[in-house]
N, C-alpha and C positions, 0 to 999 in steps of 0.2 A: 821267535816270539810271534804269536798270533793274537789278534784282537778282533772281537765281534762287538759291533756297536749299533744301536738303534736309538735315535732321538726323535723319530717321526711321531706325529700325533695320529691317533686312530679316532674314528667317529663313535666309539662305544663309551666315551667318558674320559675324564682327565685322570691321568696317573700322576699322583702328587710326588712320588719319589722315583729316582733312578736307582737301579741296582748296580753295584760296583763289586766285581769279583776279581781278585788278583791271584797269581800263582796257581792257576787252574790246570788240572790234568783231566782230560776227557775220560769219563768212565760211565759205561752203560750197564754194568753188572754189579750187584752188591751181594755179599755173603752176610746174611742177617745174623749168623751166629758169631761173626767176628766182632771183637771188641775194639775195632780200629775206627776212631773218629774221623781220621783223614779220608777213609773210603766213603763215609756218609757225606762228608763235605764235598768230595769230588762228584758224587752222584747229584747232590743238590745243585752244585755249580753247573753241571752239564744240563740239568733240567732248565735252570735259569737261562743258560746260553741258548738252548733250543727255543725258548719262549721269546728271547730277544731277537733271534734270527727270523722268527716268524712274524715279528712286529706286534706281538701281543703285549709285551711290556717293554719299557725303555731301560737301557742300561749299557754297561760295558763289561766284557769278560776278557781278561788278558792272561795269556800263558806266560811262563817264565822263560 
């Protein structure tokens, strides 16, 4: 299990909400012709994870 967390404040304003992602599978490629919702969810969760790791947004992403 891996967890990425950022709760630090940045000087660019206040983030009202923390993002919480569970059962994340890292994915950086998407087949736009596929009708698989889980692939889109994994891509979105990977983007959120990258933004959390860079300190842009606050939140936690946890793998299974």
